[in-house]
Backbone as JSON Lines, residues from 0, in Angstrom:
{"i":0,"aa":"X","n":[78.87,104.91,118.02],"ca":[78.72,105.86,119.69],"c":[77.24,107.16,118.94]}
{"i":1,"aa":"X","n":[76.73,107.51,119.73],"ca":[76.01,108.42,119.52],"c":[76.17,109.51,120.29]}
{"i":2,"aa":"X","n":[76.11,110.76,119.94],"ca":[76.34,111.89,120.23],"c":[75.79,113.5,119.44]}
{"i":3,"aa":"X","n":[75.61,114.2,120.81],"ca":[75.02,115.38,120.39],"c":[75.97,116.27,120.39]}
{"i":4,"aa":"X","n":[75.95,117.41,120.21],"ca":[76.52,118.56,120.29],"c":[76.23,119.88,120.31]}
{"i":5,"aa":"X","n":[75.74,120.52,120.91],"ca":[75.24,121.91,121.09],"c":[76.0,123.1,120.73]}
{"i":6,"aa":"X","n":[75.55,123.83,119.97],"ca":[76.85,125.01,120.2],"c":[75.99,126.35,119.67]}
{"i":7,"aa":"X","n":[76.46,127.34,120.08],"ca":[75.6,128.76,119.48],"c":[75.53,129.31,120.62]}
{"i":8,"aa":"X","n":[75.56,129.46,122.12],"ca":[75.75,129.88,122.92],"c":[76.72,131.1,123.02]}
{"i":9,"aa":"X","n":[76.89,132.06,123.94],"ca":[77.89,132.99,124.47],"c":[77.05,133.49,125.51]}
{"i":10,"aa":"X","n":[78.2,135.12,124.95],"ca":[77.51,135.96,126.66],"c":[76.67,137.4,124.79]}
{"i":11,"aa":"X","n":[75.46,137.56,125.23],"ca":[75.19,138.3,124.43],"c":[73.87,139.35,125.42]}
{"i":12,"aa":"X","n":[73.7,140.82,125.01],"ca":[73.05,141.62,125.41],"c":[72.0,141.48,125.44]}
{"i":13,"aa":"X","n":[71.32,141.73,126.62],"ca":[69.47,141.92,126.94],"c":[68.52,142.23,125.47]}
{"i":14,"aa":"X","n":[68.13,141.83,125.09],"ca":[66.67,142.42,123.18],"c":[67.73,141.22,122.42]}
{"i":15,"aa":"X","n":[68.72,140.76,122.18],"ca":[69.54,140.44,120.97],"c":[68.83,138.84,121.45]}
{"i":16,"aa":"X","n":[69.6,138.27,119.79],"ca":[69.03,137.15,119.72],"c":[69.97,135.87,119.2]}
{"i":17,"aa":"X","n":[69.49,135.05,119.43],"ca":[70.51,133.7,119.67],"c":[70.17,132.72,118.59]}
{"i":18,"aa":"X","n":[70.78,131.51,118.27],"ca":[70.08,130.5,117.64],"c":[71.01,129.3,118.13]}
{"i":19,"aa":"X","n":[70.3,128.51,118.57],"ca":[71.29,127.33,119.29],"c":[71.04,125.51,118.22]}
{"i":20,"aa":"X","n":[72.33,125.21,117.95],"ca":[71.98,124.16,117.15],"c":[72.17,123.13,117.91]}
{"i":21,"aa":"X","n":[72.18,122.1,118.01],"ca":[72.07,120.74,118.5],"c":[72.5,119.76,117.29]}
{"i":22,"aa":"X","n":[73.65,119.58,116.87],"ca":[73.93,118.13,115.5],"c":[74.15,117.21,116.4]}
{"i":23,"aa":"X","n":[73.43,116.02,115.56],"ca":[73.79,114.73,116.3],"c":[74.13,113.57,115.3]}
{"i":24,"aa":"X","n":[74.99,112.86,116.02],"ca":[75.87,111.4,115.02],"c":[74.97,110.24,115.88]}
{"i":25,"aa":"X","n":[74.94,109.11,115.11],"ca":[74.89,107.94,115.51],"c":[73.69,107.36,116.08]}
{"i":26,"aa":"X","n":[72.55,108.33,115.74],"ca":[71.44,107.81,115.78],"c":[70.19,108.17,114.12]}
{"i":27,"aa":"X","n":[69.36,107.64,114.06],"ca":[68.51,107.69,112.8],"c":[67.56,108.94,113.42]}
{"i":28,"aa":"X","n":[67.61,110.11,113.26],"ca":[67.69,111.37,113.84],"c":[66.17,111.65,113.75]}
{"i":29,"aa":"X","n":[65.53,111.19,112.26],"ca":[64.51,111.94,111.92],"c":[63.61,110.99,112.67]}
{"i":30,"aa":"X","n":[64.06,110.08,113.43],"ca":[62.73,108.89,114.2],"c":[62.51,109.35,115.2]}
{"i":31,"aa":"X","n":[63.49,110.84,115.88],"ca":[63.63,110.79,117.33],"c":[62.63,112.28,117.41]}
{"i":32,"aa":"X","n":[62.02,112.06,118.76],"ca":[61.35,113.42,119.25],"c":[62.52,114.14,119.95]}
{"i":33,"aa":"X","n":[62.75,115.43,119.25],"ca":[63.83,116.21,120.14],"c":[63.32,117.77,121.01]}
{"i":34,"aa":"X","n":[63.92,117.92,122.09],"ca":[64.06,118.58,123.31],"c":[65.2,119.59,123.42]}
{"i":35,"aa":"X","n":[65.04,120.95,123.79],"ca":[65.87,121.21,124.03],"c":[65.27,121.55,125.75]}
{"i":36,"aa":"X","n":[66.27,121.84,126.92],"ca":[66.07,121.98,128.04],"c":[66.92,123.03,128.72]}
{"i":37,"aa":"X","n":[66.92,123.68,129.56],"ca":[67.69,124.61,129.98],"c":[68.12,124.71,131.77]}
{"i":38,"aa":"X","n":[68.9,124.95,132.06],"ca":[68.91,125.16,133.46],"c":[69.99,126.18,134.25]}
{"i":39,"aa":"X","n":[69.17,127.09,134.73],"ca":[69.9,128.68,135.37],"c":[70.48,128.04,136.63]}
{"i":40,"aa":"X","n":[70.82,129.62,136.81],"ca":[71.71,129.08,137.94],"c":[70.58,128.61,139.31]}
{"i":41,"aa":"X","n":[71.12,128.19,139.85],"ca":[70.04,127.91,141.18],"c":[68.69,127.25,140.83]}
{"i":42,"aa":"X","n":[68.37,126.45,139.99],"ca":[67.41,125.93,140.04],"c":[67.51,124.43,138.95]}
{"i":43,"aa":"X","n":[66.23,123.79,139.32],"ca":[65.99,122.91,138.12],"c":[66.58,122.71,137.01]}
{"i":44,"aa":"X","n":[66.73,121.94,136.2],"ca":[66.55,121.83,134.62],"c":[65.37,121.92,134.43]}
{"i":45,"aa":"X","n":[64.96,122.62,133.41],"ca":[63.41,122.8,132.55],"c":[63.46,122.32,131.23]}
{"i":46,"aa":"X","n":[62.36,122.18,131.16],"ca":[61.99,121.83,129.57],"c":[61.46,122.65,129.34]}
{"i":47,"aa":"X","n":[62.09,123.45,127.85],"ca":[61.87,124.21,126.96],"c":[60.73,123.94,125.85]}
{"i":48,"aa":"X","n":[61.39,123.59,125.02],"ca":[60.46,122.44,123.56],"c":[60.61,121.36,122.89]}
{"i":49,"aa":"X","n":[59.86,121.43,122.43],"ca":[59.76,120.28,121.57],"c":[59.34,120.01,120.31]}
{"i":50,"aa":"X","n":[60.53,119.34,119.22],"ca":[59.39,119.04,118.12],"c":[59.11,117.53,118.16]}
{"i":51,"aa":"X","n":[58.25,117.13,117.17],"ca":[58.64,115.36,116.92],"c":[59.61,115.08,115.5]}
{"i":52,"aa":"X","n":[59.02,113.7,115.31],"ca":[59.37,113.86,113.98],"c":[58.64,114.04,112.91]}
{"i":53,"aa":"X","n":[57.5,114.12,113.13],"ca":[57.25,114.89,111.98],"c":[56.99,116.33,112.35]}
{"i":54,"aa":"X","n":[57.42,117.32,112.91],"ca":[57.58,118.91,113.47],"c":[56.87,118.99,113.72]}
{"i":55,"aa":"X","n":[55.63,118.52,114.75],"ca":[54.64,119.5,115.5],"c":[55.53,119.91,116.59]}
{"i":56,"aa":"X","n":[55.18,120.51,116.75],"ca":[56.25,121.96,118.47],"c":[55.16,122.27,119.59]}
{"i":57,"aa":"X","n":[55.85,121.97,120.32],"ca":[55.19,122.37,121.74],"c":[56.58,123.46,122.61]}
{"i":58,"aa":"X","n":[56.12,123.66,123.5],"ca":[56.57,124.36,124.0],"c":[56.7,125.31,125.77]}
{"i":59,"aa":"X","n":[57.57,125.32,126.72],"ca":[57.43,125.52,128.0],"c":[56.81,126.69,127.96]}
{"i":60,"aa":"X","n":[55.97,126.69,129.44],"ca":[54.99,127.78,129.46],"c":[55.35,128.77,129.87]}
{"i":61,"aa":"X","n":[55.02,130.3,129.18],"ca":[55.72,131.23,128.92],"c":[56.6,131.21,127.76]}
{"i":62,"aa":"X","n":[56.78,130.51,127.23],"ca":[57.99,130.38,126.61],"c":[57.91,131.03,124.84]}
{"i":63,"aa":"X","n":[56.43,130.33,124.53],"ca":[56.12,130.25,123.02],"c":[56.28,132.19,123.15]}
{"i":64,"aa":"X","n":[56.34,132.25,121.77],"ca":[56.8,133.53,120.88],"c":[57.83,134.15,121.23]}
{"i":65,"aa":"X","n":[58.61,133.92,122.05],"ca":[60.59,134.35,122.19],"c":[61.01,133.28,121.64]}
{"i":66,"aa":"X","n":[60.52,131.5,121.79],"ca":[61.7,130.58,121.34],"c":[61.4,129.67,120.37]}
{"i":67,"aa":"X","n":[61.68,129.66,119.4],"ca":[61.41,128.67,118.43],"c":[62.25,127.53,117.95]}
{"i":68,"aa":"X","n":[61.77,126.5,118.28],"ca":[62.83,124.92,117.69],"c":[62.1,124.7,116.02]}
{"i":69,"aa":"X","n":[63.27,124.03,116.03],"ca":[62.48,123.98,114.31],"c":[64.07,122.54,114.05]}
{"i":70,"aa":"X","n":[63.95,121.93,113.32],"ca":[65.1,120.61,112.53],"c":[65.52,120.7,111.39]}
{"i":71,"aa":"X","n":[66.27,120.01,110.97],"ca":[67.05,119.84,109.81],"c":[66.98,118.51,109.5]}
{"i":72,"aa":"X","n":[65.95,117.44,109.19],"ca":[66.45,116.0,109.25],"c":[67.51,115.64,108.29]}
{"i":73,"aa":"X","n":[67.64,116.6,107.42],"ca":[68.59,116.21,106.4],"c":[70.28,116.59,107.24]}
{"i":74,"aa":"X","n":[70.53,117.5,107.74],"ca":[71.39,117.7,108.55],"c":[71.4,116.97,110.15]}
{"i":75,"aa":"X","n":[70.9,116.3,110.41],"ca":[70.88,115.91,111.79],"c":[70.6,116.7,112.82]}
{"i":76,"aa":"X","n":[69.99,117.99,112.64],"ca":[70.21,118.86,113.59],"c":[68.87,119.65,114.01]}
{"i":77,"aa":"X","n":[68.91,119.93,115.71],"ca":[67.62,120.8,115.84],"c":[68.34,121.85,116.25]}
{"i":78,"aa":"X","n":[67.47,123.18,116.2],"ca":[67.63,124.52,116.51],"c":[67.04,124.95,117.98]}
{"i":79,"aa":"X","n":[67.25,125.81,118.24],"ca":[66.32,126.98,118.8],"c":[67.0,128.38,118.99]}
{"i":80,"aa":"X","n":[66.0,128.63,118.38],"ca":[66.03,130.17,118.23],"c":[65.27,131.19,119.11]}
{"i":81,"aa":"X","n":[66.13,132.12,120.02],"ca":[65.35,132.66,121.1],"c":[66.05,134.54,120.37]}
{"i":82,"aa":"X","n":[64.42,134.76,120.63],"ca":[64.19,136.21,120.42],"c":[64.16,137.18,121.97]}
{"i":83,"aa":"X","n":[64.97,138.15,121.62],"ca":[64.31,139.16,122.72],"c":[64.93,138.82,124.25]}
{"i":84,"aa":"X","n":[65.8,137.94,124.19],"ca":[66.53,137.67,125.43],"c":[66.62,138.41,126.47]}
{"i":85,"aa":"X","n":[66.13,137.81,127.51],"ca":[67.14,138.82,128.74],"c":[67.59,137.66,130.11]}
{"i":86,"aa":"X","n":[67.65,138.46,130.94],"ca":[68.88,137.73,131.39],"c":[68.08,136.84,132.45]}
{"i":87,"aa":"X","n":[66.54,136.73,132.41],"ca":[66.39,135.18,133.31],"c":[66.65,133.92,132.36]}
{"i":88,"aa":"X","n":[66.83,134.51,130.88],"ca":[67.18,133.05,130.16],"c":[68.42,132.57,129.96]}
{"i":89,"aa":"X","n":[69.47,133.15,131.27],"ca":[70.68,132.99,131.62],"c":[70.3,131.48,131.69]}
{"i":90,"aa":"X","n":[71.89,130.69,131.17],"ca":[71.73,129.58,131.53],"c":[72.28,128.3,131.23]}
{"i":91,"aa":"X","n":[72.5,126.71,130.91],"ca":[73.31,126.18,130.1],"c":[71.68,125.12,129.29]}
{"i":92,"aa":"X","n":[71.94,125.35,128.14],"ca":[71.03,124.77,127.25],"c":[71.53,123.66,126.83]}
{"i":93,"aa":"X","n":[70.28,122.62,126.96],"ca":[71.0,121.45,126.65],"c":[69.61,120.8,125.38]}
{"i":94,"aa":"X","n":[70.23,120.24,124.77],"ca":[69.87,119.0,123.66],"c":[68.72,117.64,124.13]}
{"i":95,"aa":"X","n":[68.14,116.99,124.18],"ca":[68.15,115.74,124.09],"c":[67.24,114.99,122.58]}
{"i":96,"aa":"X","n":[67.76,113.9,122.55],"ca":[66.74,112.96,121.85],"c":[66.24,111.8,122.53]}
{"i":97,"aa":"X","n":[65.04,111.99,122.09],"ca":[64.2,110.58,122.41],"c":[63.09,109.82,121.41]}
{"i":98,"aa":"X","n":[63.09,108.45,122.09],"ca":[62.75,107.83,120.85],"c":[62.51,106.53,121.31]}
{"i":99,"aa":"X","n":[61.07,106.1,121.94],"ca":[60.8,105.02,123.03],"c":[61.41,104.91,124.11]}
{"i":100,"aa":"X","n":[62.1,104.12,124.67],"ca":[62.55,104.4,126.1],"c":[64.5,104.86,125.81]}
{"i":101,"aa":"X","n":[64.78,104.94,124.89],"ca":[66.03,105.5,124.18],"c":[66.28,107.41,124.45]}
{"i":102,"aa":"X","n":[67.14,107.52,125.23],"ca":[67.04,108.91,125.6],"c":[68.62,109.17,125.53]}
{"i":103,"aa":"X","n":[69.41,110.48,125.27],"ca":[70.3,110.39,124.56],"c":[70.69,112.41,124.83]}
{"i":104,"aa":"X","n":[71.34,112.8,126.32],"ca":[71.46,114.06,126.15],"c":[72.86,114.75,125.51]}
{"i":105,"aa":"X","n":[73.19,115.86,124.9],"ca":[73.84,116.48,124.74],"c":[74.48,117.18,125.85]}
{"i":106,"aa":"X","n":[75.85,117.62,125.71],"ca":[76.64,118.63,127.03],"c":[76.53,119.52,127.31]}
{"i":107,"aa":"X","n":[75.8,120.55,126.63],"ca":[74.96,121.72,127.0],"c":[76.03,122.87,126.12]}
{"i":108,"aa":"X","n":[75.53,124.41,126.02],"ca":[75.87,125.68,125.54],"c":[75.62,125.87,126.93]}
{"i":109,"aa":"X","n":[76.52,126.85,127.2],"ca":[75.48,128.07,128.09],"c":[75.59,128.98,127.08]}
{"i":110,"aa":"X","n":[74.78,129.82,127.8],"ca":[73.69,130.99,127.42],"c":[74.05,132.17,128.54]}
{"i":111,"aa":"X","n":[74.88,133.54,128.45],"ca":[74.75,134.37,129.14],"c":[74.0,135.58,128.83]}
{"i":112,"aa":"X","n":[73.29,136.03,129.35],"ca":[72.27,137.51,128.85],"c":[73.12,138.59,130.24]}
{"i":113,"aa":"X","n":[73.57,139.84,129.38],"ca":[73.83,140.49,130.31],"c":[74.93,141.7,129.81]}
{"i":114,"aa":"X","n":[74.03,142.69,130.45],"ca":[74.78,143.7,129.54],"c":[75.94,144.71,130.06]}
């Protein structure tokens, strides 16, 4: 059974940092492209960051610089570091695993940025 479980979200003040984690099970993690997405209140889900099986990264428009995606293949885990959090970063953050036609989503972790 494939599982993707996100964690690390919470209520944080603007300007602080968070590191989100997504632990996977049931897949050959190193074969998968991993992505993070977020859905902010009242908005469509948007792509945030991508990391290939080889470690190449890419980021959504205007997000590079504050967001850093990384992976640890030994731990079957992908991370998303978010620095200098802003209220507009509030939303549910999801990880996704892709390989060819296979695609799996996690259940999401809530991030709320407020003072």
